[in-house]
ChimeraX commands (.cxc) that place a marker at each C-alpha (Angstrom):
marker #1 position -1.92,0.25,-16.44 radius 0.5
marker #1 position 0.37,3.28,-16.23 radius 0.5
marker #1 position 0.51,3.23,-12.43 radius 0.5
marker #1 position 3.93,4.93,-12.11 radius 0.5
marker #1 position 2.82,7.88,-14.24 radius 0.5
marker #1 position -0.42,8.12,-12.28 radius 0.5
marker #1 position 1.42,8.24,-8.95 radius 0.5
marker #1 position 3.72,10.95,-10.35 radius 0.5
marker #1 position 0.65,12.94,-11.38 radius 0.5
marker #1 position -0.96,12.42,-7.99 radius 0.5
marker #1 position 2.06,13.57,-5.98 radius 0.5
marker #1 position 2.17,16.81,-7.97 radius 0.5
marker #1 position -1.32,17.56,-6.61 radius 0.5
marker #1 position -1.43,15.81,-3.22 radius 0.5
marker #1 position 1.71,15.64,-1.10 radius 0.5
marker #1 position 0.00,14.19,1.97 radius 0.5
marker #1 position -3.36,12.62,2.86 radius 0.5
marker #1 position -5.65,12.86,5.86 radius 0.5
marker #1 position -6.19,9.11,6.05 radius 0.5
marker #1 position -5.96,5.85,4.13 radius 0.5
marker #1 position -9.46,6.34,2.76 radius 0.5
marker #1 position -8.45,9.82,1.56 radius 0.5
marker #1 position -5.46,8.28,-0.22 radius 0.5
marker #1 position -7.70,5.59,-1.72 radius 0.5
marker #1 position -10.21,8.08,-3.10 radius 0.5
marker #1 position -7.51,10.45,-4.39 radius 0.5
marker #1 position -5.73,7.67,-6.26 radius 0.5
marker #1 position -8.98,6.39,-7.78 radius 0.5
marker #1 position -9.86,9.91,-8.90 radius 0.5
marker #1 position -6.39,10.40,-10.41 radius 0.5
marker #1 position -6.72,7.13,-12.36 radius 0.5
marker #1 position -10.05,8.32,-13.72 radius 0.5
marker #1 position -8.58,11.68,-14.70 radius 0.5
marker #1 position -5.47,10.13,-16.27 radius 0.5
marker #1 position -7.44,7.94,-18.67 radius 0.5
marker #1 position -10.09,10.58,-19.38 radius 0.5
marker #1 position -7.31,12.70,-20.92 radius 0.5
marker #1 position -6.65,9.77,-23.27 radius 0.5
marker #1 position -10.35,9.38,-24.06 radius 0.5
marker #1 position -10.33,5.98,-22.37 radius 0.5
marker #1 position -13.13,5.05,-20.00 radius 0.5
marker #1 position -11.89,3.72,-16.67 radius 0.5
marker #1 position -14.60,1.90,-14.73 radius 0.5
marker #1 position -13.58,2.09,-11.07 radius 0.5
marker #1 position -14.96,0.39,-7.95 radius 0.5
marker #1 position -13.94,0.92,-4.32 radius 0.5
marker #1 position -14.03,-1.82,-1.66 radius 0.5
marker #1 position -14.78,-4.45,-4.29 radius 0.5
marker #1 position -16.01,-7.79,-2.94 radius 0.5
marker #1 position -14.90,-11.14,-4.37 radius 0.5
marker #1 position -14.98,-14.73,-3.18 radius 0.5
marker #1 position -11.69,-16.49,-2.51 radius 0.5
marker #1 position -11.84,-19.90,-4.20 radius 0.5
marker #1 position -9.59,-21.50,-1.53 radius 0.5
marker #1 position -11.77,-20.82,1.51 radius 0.5
marker #1 position -15.03,-19.54,-0.09 radius 0.5
marker #1 position -14.86,-16.39,2.05 radius 0.5
marker #1 position -15.76,-12.92,0.86 radius 0.5
marker #1 position -12.73,-10.63,0.61 radius 0.5
marker #1 position -12.32,-7.05,-0.46 radius 0.5
marker #1 position -10.03,-5.15,-2.83 radius 0.5
marker #1 position -9.46,-1.43,-2.17 radius 0.5
marker #1 position -9.71,-0.37,-5.83 radius 0.5
marker #1 position -10.71,-2.26,-8.96 radius 0.5
marker #1 position -9.94,-0.60,-12.30 radius 0.5
marker #1 position -11.54,-1.93,-15.49 radius 0.5
marker #1 position -10.01,-0.72,-18.75 radius 0.5
marker #1 position -11.98,-2.17,-21.65 radius 0.5
marker #1 position -11.84,-5.93,-20.91 radius 0.5
marker #1 position -8.90,-5.85,-18.51 radius 0.5
marker #1 position -9.10,-5.78,-14.70 radius 0.5
marker #1 position -6.47,-4.28,-12.38 radius 0.5
marker #1 position -6.91,-4.72,-8.60 radius 0.5
marker #1 position -5.09,-2.30,-6.30 radius 0.5
marker #1 position -4.47,-2.65,-2.57 radius 0.5
marker #1 position -3.30,0.35,-0.52 radius 0.5
marker #1 position -1.72,1.02,2.84 radius 0.5
marker #1 position -1.04,4.45,4.36 radius 0.5
marker #1 position 1.03,4.36,7.56 radius 0.5
marker #1 position 1.81,7.57,9.39 radius 0.5
marker #1 position 3.75,9.24,12.18 radius 0.5
marker #1 position 2.82,12.67,13.51 radius 0.5
marker #1 position 4.66,15.73,12.21 radius 0.5
marker #1 position 6.82,18.10,14.26 radius 0.5
marker #1 position 7.84,21.45,12.81 radius 0.5
marker #1 position 11.38,21.91,14.06 radius 0.5
marker #1 position 11.01,25.71,14.39 radius 0.5
marker #1 position 7.44,26.28,15.54 radius 0.5
marker #1 position 7.02,22.90,17.30 radius 0.5
marker #1 position 3.63,22.61,15.61 radius 0.5
marker #1 position 2.38,19.14,14.72 radius 0.5
marker #1 position 0.41,20.47,11.77 radius 0.5
marker #1 position 1.62,20.85,8.19 radius 0.5
marker #1 position -0.09,23.14,5.68 radius 0.5
marker #1 position -0.38,22.12,2.04 radius 0.5
marker #1 position -2.59,23.92,-0.52 radius 0.5
marker #1 position -4.46,25.75,2.27 radius 0.5
marker #1 position -5.27,22.48,4.01 radius 0.5
marker #1 position -3.90,21.51,7.41 radius 0.5
marker #1 position -2.70,18.00,8.15 radius 0.5
marker #1 position -2.22,16.58,11.64 radius 0.5
marker #1 position -1.31,12.91,11.24 radius 0.5
marker #1 position -1.67,10.13,13.77 radius 0.5
marker #1 position 1.16,8.14,15.32 radius 0.5
marker #1 position 0.14,4.70,14.10 radius 0.5
marker #1 position 3.25,2.71,15.06 radius 0.5
marker #1 position 2.90,-1.12,15.08 radius 0.5
marker #1 position 5.24,-1.44,12.11 radius 0.5
marker #1 position 5.35,-5.23,12.48 radius 0.5
marker #1 position 1.60,-5.44,11.84 radius 0.5
marker #1 position 1.86,-2.91,9.03 radius 0.5
marker #1 position 4.49,-5.03,7.26 radius 0.5
marker #1 position 2.36,-8.14,7.69 radius 0.5
marker #1 position -0.69,-6.35,6.31 radius 0.5
marker #1 position 1.20,-5.09,3.26 radius 0.5
marker #1 position 2.39,-8.58,2.35 radius 0.5
marker #1 position -1.13,-9.86,3.03 radius 0.5
marker #1 position -2.31,-7.39,0.39 radius 0.5
marker #1 position 0.01,-9.02,-2.15 radius 0.5
marker #1 position -1.35,-12.44,-1.18 radius 0.5
marker #1 position -4.93,-11.17,-1.57 radius 0.5
marker #1 position -4.28,-9.98,-5.11 radius 0.5
marker #1 position -2.74,-13.36,-5.95 radius 0.5
marker #1 position -5.93,-14.97,-4.64 radius 0.5
marker #1 position -8.06,-12.59,-6.70 radius 0.5
marker #1 position -6.12,-13.48,-9.87 radius 0.5
marker #1 position -7.08,-17.16,-9.44 radius 0.5
marker #1 position -10.80,-16.50,-9.16 radius 0.5
marker #1 position -12.49,-18.08,-12.18 radius 0.5
marker #1 position -14.76,-15.05,-12.58 radius 0.5
marker #1 position -11.80,-12.72,-13.15 radius 0.5
marker #1 position -8.73,-14.71,-14.18 radius 0.5
marker #1 position -9.32,-14.36,-17.94 radius 0.5
marker #1 position -9.56,-10.55,-17.61 radius 0.5
marker #1 position -6.80,-10.15,-15.01 radius 0.5
marker #1 position -3.52,-8.74,-16.32 radius 0.5
marker #1 position -1.79,-7.58,-13.15 radius 0.5
marker #1 position -2.47,-6.00,-9.79 radius 0.5
marker #1 position -0.68,-3.52,-7.55 radius 0.5
marker #1 position 0.13,-3.32,-3.85 radius 0.5
marker #1 position 1.14,0.15,-2.64 radius 0.5
marker #1 position 2.40,1.28,0.77 radius 0.5
marker #1 position 2.85,5.02,1.38 radius 0.5
marker #1 position 4.43,6.12,4.66 radius 0.5
marker #1 position 6.45,8.77,6.46 radius 0.5
marker #1 position 7.67,6.17,8.98 radius 0.5
marker #1 position 11.30,5.40,8.10 radius 0.5
marker #1 position 11.22,2.16,10.08 radius 0.5
marker #1 position 9.41,0.62,7.12 radius 0.5
marker #1 position 12.23,1.28,4.64 radius 0.5
marker #1 position 15.38,1.59,6.76 radius 0.5
marker #1 position 17.78,-1.33,7.14 radius 0.5
marker #1 position 18.12,-3.14,10.44 radius 0.5
marker #1 position 19.93,-6.19,11.76 radius 0.5
marker #1 position 17.57,-6.69,14.70 radius 0.5
marker #1 position 16.38,-10.26,15.17 radius 0.5
marker #1 position 12.69,-9.51,15.75 radius 0.5
marker #1 position 9.58,-11.70,15.60 radius 0.5
marker #1 position 8.56,-10.07,12.32 radius 0.5
marker #1 position 11.90,-10.58,10.55 radius 0.5
marker #1 position 10.30,-12.67,7.79 radius 0.5
marker #1 position 7.87,-9.83,7.11 radius 0.5
marker #1 position 10.48,-7.07,6.92 radius 0.5
marker #1 position 10.25,-4.94,3.80 radius 0.5
marker #1 position 13.58,-3.14,3.82 radius 0.5
marker #1 position 14.69,-1.75,0.49 radius 0.5
marker #1 position 16.05,-4.51,-1.76 radius 0.5
marker #1 position 14.53,-7.42,0.16 radius 0.5
marker #1 position 12.90,-10.27,-1.80 radius 0.5
marker #1 position 9.63,-11.65,-0.46 radius 0.5
marker #1 position 8.39,-15.05,-1.60 radius 0.5
marker #1 position 7.11,-18.37,-0.29 radius 0.5
marker #1 position 5.77,-18.99,3.21 radius 0.5
marker #1 position 6.31,-16.18,5.73 radius 0.5
marker #1 position 5.65,-16.64,9.45 radius 0.5
marker #1 position 6.14,-14.95,12.80 radius 0.5
marker #1 position 9.20,-16.23,14.67 radius 0.5
marker #1 position 10.17,-16.62,18.31 radius 0.5
marker #1 position 6.79,-17.52,19.73 radius 0.5
marker #1 position 4.84,-14.40,18.79 radius 0.5
marker #1 position 1.59,-14.11,20.78 radius 0.5
marker #1 position -0.54,-11.13,21.82 radius 0.5
marker #1 position 0.74,-8.49,19.42 radius 0.5
marker #1 position -0.13,-10.65,16.41 radius 0.5
marker #1 position -3.79,-11.12,17.31 radius 0.5
marker #1 position -5.94,-11.69,14.19 radius 0.5
marker #1 position -2.76,-11.98,12.12 radius 0.5
marker #1 position -1.48,-15.39,13.19 radius 0.5
marker #1 position -1.80,-17.14,9.83 radius 0.5
marker #1 position 1.26,-17.56,7.64 radius 0.5
marker #1 position 1.43,-15.54,4.45 radius 0.5
marker #1 position 2.05,-17.58,1.31 radius 0.5
marker #1 position 3.31,-15.81,-1.78 radius 0.5
marker #1 position 3.46,-17.69,-5.06 radius 0.5
marker #1 position 5.42,-14.99,-6.83 radius 0.5
marker #1 position 8.74,-13.37,-6.04 radius 0.5
marker #1 position 8.57,-9.69,-5.08 radius 0.5
marker #1 position 11.48,-7.28,-4.76 radius 0.5
marker #1 position 10.92,-4.40,-2.36 radius 0.5
marker #1 position 11.90,-1.02,-3.79 radius 0.5
marker #1 position 11.17,2.25,-2.02 radius 0.5
marker #1 position 10.71,5.46,-4.02 radius 0.5
marker #1 position 10.52,9.10,-2.97 radius 0.5
marker #1 position 7.05,10.63,-2.76 radius 0.5
marker #1 position 7.51,14.02,-1.04 radius 0.5
marker #1 position 9.59,15.68,1.66 radius 0.5
marker #1 position 8.47,18.59,3.83 radius 0.5
marker #1 position 11.62,20.50,4.74 radius 0.5
marker #1 position 12.20,21.39,8.38 radius 0.5
marker #1 position 9.61,18.88,9.56 radius 0.5
marker #1 position 10.36,15.78,11.60 radius 0.5
marker #1 position 8.69,12.78,9.90 radius 0.5
marker #1 position 8.16,14.99,6.87 radius 0.5
marker #1 position 9.66,12.55,4.37 radius 0.5
marker #1 position 7.27,10.24,2.51 radius 0.5
marker #1 position 8.27,7.20,0.49 radius 0.5
marker #1 position 6.21,4.54,-1.21 radius 0.5
marker #1 position 6.68,0.90,-2.06 radius 0.5
marker #1 position 4.97,-0.52,-5.14 radius 0.5
marker #1 position 4.79,-4.19,-6.12 radius 0.5
marker #1 position 3.29,-5.57,-9.31 radius 0.5
marker #1 position 1.43,-8.89,-8.99 radius 0.5
marker #1 position 1.03,-10.91,-12.20 radius 0.5
marker link #1:1,2 radius 0.2
marker link #1:2,3 radius 0.2
marker link #1:3,4 radius 0.2
marker link #1:4,5 radius 0.2
marker link #1:5,6 radius 0.2
marker link #1:6,7 radius 0.2
marker link #1:7,8 radius 0.2
marker link #1:8,9 radius 0.2
marker link #1:9,10 radius 0.2
marker link #1:10,11 radius 0.2
marker link #1:11,12 radius 0.2
marker link #1:12,13 radius 0.2
marker link #1:13,14 radius 0.2
marker link #1:14,15 radius 0.2
marker link #1:15,16 radius 0.2
marker link #1:16,17 radius 0.2
marker link #1:17,18 radius 0.2
marker link #1:18,19 radius 0.2
marker link #1:19,20 radius 0.2
marker link #1:20,21 radius 0.2
marker link #1:21,22 radius 0.2
marker link #1:22,23 radius 0.2
marker link #1:23,24 radius 0.2
marker link #1:24,25 radius 0.2
marker link #1:25,26 radius 0.2
marker link #1:26,27 radius 0.2
marker link #1:27,28 radius 0.2
marker link #1:28,29 radius 0.2
marker link #1:29,30 radius 0.2
marker link #1:30,31 radius 0.2
marker link #1:31,32 radius 0.2
marker link #1:32,33 radius 0.2
marker link #1:33,34 radius 0.2
marker link #1:34,35 radius 0.2
marker link #1:35,36 radius 0.2
marker link #1:36,37 radius 0.2
marker link #1:37,38 radius 0.2
marker link #1:38,39 radius 0.2
marker link #1:39,40 radius 0.2
marker link #1:40,41 radius 0.2
marker link #1:41,42 radius 0.2
marker link #1:42,43 radius 0.2
marker link #1:43,44 radius 0.2
marker link #1:44,45 radius 0.2
marker link #1:45,46 radius 0.2
marker link #1:46,47 radius 0.2
marker link #1:47,48 radius 0.2
marker link #1:48,49 radius 0.2
marker link #1:49,50 radius 0.2
marker link #1:50,51 radius 0.2
marker link #1:51,52 radius 0.2
marker link #1:52,53 radius 0.2
marker link #1:53,54 radius 0.2
marker link #1:54,55 radius 0.2
marker link #1:55,56 radius 0.2
marker link #1:56,57 radius 0.2
marker link #1:57,58 radius 0.2
marker link #1:58,59 radius 0.2
marker link #1:59,60 radius 0.2
marker link #1:60,61 radius 0.2
marker link #1:61,62 radius 0.2
marker link #1:62,63 radius 0.2
marker link #1:63,64 radius 0.2
marker link #1:64,65 radius 0.2
marker link #1:65,66 radius 0.2
marker link #1:66,67 radius 0.2
marker link #1:67,68 radius 0.2
marker link #1:68,69 radius 0.2
marker link #1:69,70 radius 0.2
marker link #1:70,71 radius 0.2
marker link #1:71,72 radius 0.2
marker link #1:72,73 radius 0.2
marker link #1:73,74 radius 0.2
marker link #1:74,75 radius 0.2
marker link #1:75,76 radius 0.2
marker link #1:76,77 radius 0.2
marker link #1:77,78 radius 0.2
marker link #1:78,79 radius 0.2
marker link #1:79,80 radius 0.2
marker link #1:80,81 radius 0.2
marker link #1:81,82 radius 0.2
marker link #1:82,83 radius 0.2
marker link #1:83,84 radius 0.2
marker link #1:84,85 radius 0.2
marker link #1:85,86 radius 0.2
marker link #1:86,87 radius 0.2
marker link #1:87,88 radius 0.2
marker link #1:88,89 radius 0.2
marker link #1:89,90 radius 0.2
marker link #1:90,91 radius 0.2
marker link #1:91,92 radius 0.2
marker link #1:92,93 radius 0.2
marker link #1:93,94 radius 0.2
marker link #1:94,95 radius 0.2
marker link #1:95,96 radius 0.2
marker link #1:96,97 radius 0.2
marker link #1:97,98 radius 0.2
marker link #1:98,99 radius 0.2
marker link #1:99,100 radius 0.2
marker link #1:100,101 radius 0.2
marker link #1:101,102 radius 0.2
marker link #1:102,103 radius 0.2
marker link #1:103,104 radius 0.2
marker link #1:104,105 radius 0.2
marker link #1:105,106 radius 0.2
marker link #1:106,107 radius 0.2
marker link #1:107,108 radius 0.2
marker link #1:108,109 radius 0.2
marker link #1:109,110 radius 0.2
marker link #1:110,111 radius 0.2
marker link #1:111,112 radius 0.2
marker link #1:112,113 radius 0.2
marker link #1:113,114 radius 0.2
marker link #1:114,115 radius 0.2
marker link #1:115,116 radius 0.2
marker link #1:116,117 radius 0.2
marker link #1:117,118 radius 0.2
marker link #1:118,119 radius 0.2
marker link #1:119,120 radius 0.2
marker link #1:120,121 radius 0.2
marker link #1:121,122 radius 0.2
marker link #1:122,123 radius 0.2
marker link #1:123,124 radius 0.2
marker link #1:124,125 radius 0.2
marker link #1:125,126 radius 0.2
marker link #1:126,127 radius 0.2
marker link #1:127,128 radius 0.2
marker link #1:128,129 radius 0.2
marker link #1:129,130 radius 0.2
marker link #1:130,131 radius 0.2
marker link #1:131,132 radius 0.2
marker link #1:132,133 radius 0.2
marker link #1:133,134 radius 0.2
marker link #1:134,135 radius 0.2
marker link #1:135,136 radius 0.2
marker link #1:136,137 radius 0.2
marker link #1:137,138 radius 0.2
marker link #1:138,139 radius 0.2
marker link #1:139,140 radius 0.2
marker link #1:140,141 radius 0.2
marker link #1:141,142 radius 0.2
marker link #1:142,143 radius 0.2
marker link #1:143,144 radius 0.2
marker link #1:144,145 radius 0.2
marker link #1:145,146 radius 0.2
marker link #1:146,147 radius 0.2
marker link #1:147,148 radius 0.2
marker link #1:148,149 radius 0.2
marker link #1:149,150 radius 0.2
marker link #1:150,151 radius 0.2
marker link #1:151,152 radius 0.2
marker link #1:152,153 radius 0.2
marker link #1:153,154 radius 0.2
marker link #1:154,155 radius 0.2
marker link #1:155,156 radius 0.2
marker link #1:156,157 radius 0.2
marker link #1:157,158 radius 0.2
marker link #1:158,159 radius 0.2
marker link #1:159,160 radius 0.2
marker link #1:160,161 radius 0.2
marker link #1:161,162 radius 0.2
marker link #1:162,163 radius 0.2
marker link #1:163,164 radius 0.2
marker link #1:164,165 radius 0.2
marker link #1:165,166 radius 0.2
marker link #1:166,167 radius 0.2
marker link #1:167,168 radius 0.2
marker link #1:168,169 radius 0.2
marker link #1:169,170 radius 0.2
marker link #1:170,171 radius 0.2
marker link #1:171,172 radius 0.2
marker link #1:172,173 radius 0.2
marker link #1:173,174 radius 0.2
marker link #1:174,175 radius 0.2
marker link #1:175,176 radius 0.2
marker link #1:176,177 radius 0.2
marker link #1:177,178 radius 0.2
marker link #1:178,179 radius 0.2
marker link #1:179,180 radius 0.2
marker link #1:180,181 radius 0.2
marker link #1:181,182 radius 0.2
marker link #1:182,183 radius 0.2
marker link #1:183,184 radius 0.2
marker link #1:184,185 radius 0.2
marker link #1:185,186 radius 0.2
marker link #1:186,187 radius 0.2
marker link #1:187,188 radius 0.2
marker link #1:188,189 radius 0.2
marker link #1:189,190 radius 0.2
marker link #1:190,191 radius 0.2
marker link #1:191,192 radius 0.2
marker link #1:192,193 radius 0.2
marker link #1:193,194 radius 0.2
marker link #1:194,195 radius 0.2
marker link #1:195,196 radius 0.2
marker link #1:196,197 radius 0.2
marker link #1:197,198 radius 0.2
marker link #1:198,199 radius 0.2
marker link #1:199,200 radius 0.2
marker link #1:200,201 radius 0.2
marker link #1:201,202 radius 0.2
marker link #1:202,203 radius 0.2
marker link #1:203,204 radius 0.2
marker link #1:204,205 radius 0.2
marker link #1:205,206 radius 0.2
marker link #1:206,207 radius 0.2
marker link #1:207,208 radius 0.2
marker link #1:208,209 radius 0.2
marker link #1:209,210 radius 0.2
marker link #1:210,211 radius 0.2
marker link #1:211,212 radius 0.2
marker link #1:212,213 radius 0.2
marker link #1:213,214 radius 0.2
marker link #1:214,215 radius 0.2
marker link #1:215,216 radius 0.2
marker link #1:216,217 radius 0.2
marker link #1:217,218 radius 0.2
marker link #1:218,219 radius 0.2
marker link #1:219,220 radius 0.2
marker link #1:220,221 radius 0.2
marker link #1:221,222 radius 0.2
marker link #1:222,223 radius 0.2
view
């Protein structure tokens, strides 16, 4: 699937999103539009349910794209900090006559964990006997204006194995360190990645004169 081209097309139309579900719908719509121009039918499902063969539990994929006989699962994350216009002190940014006032989500350690969990989920999906013959690859995408996700740090934190700084390689078993407790509630299980994934951050959009106005995205391909 031409995911890089599709993201380039999307960012020319949408520079920011109200929420993760807004991002999810916008990307799905852009995929549909991209292939319609090529006279290719893209069958798309949101919040697609599948059964993990390892634990027989129902799990969900944000977007499933079916192109002819090939299936591409996509998992998304959208992590935000609030804006601050350096001149007007407004926390709202206007884009195409729409006004965006983003939430301060914070909890970057949990956000990193969840992004890597998305990669693991797509690996699990690829092993499902109902889909493995039609699976070619999947995509995990994290879009954020929070520079703590992409900036380098030498801090020895409990989430150091989950850090996704630019250039890092993520593979194998990843766990919390240093006796993590309360802040990792519902995320205590180790993440196990069969593949090897290099983290590369790319520019999405930058609002000039706005604190937290720079957006970057991380994209990993799961085969």
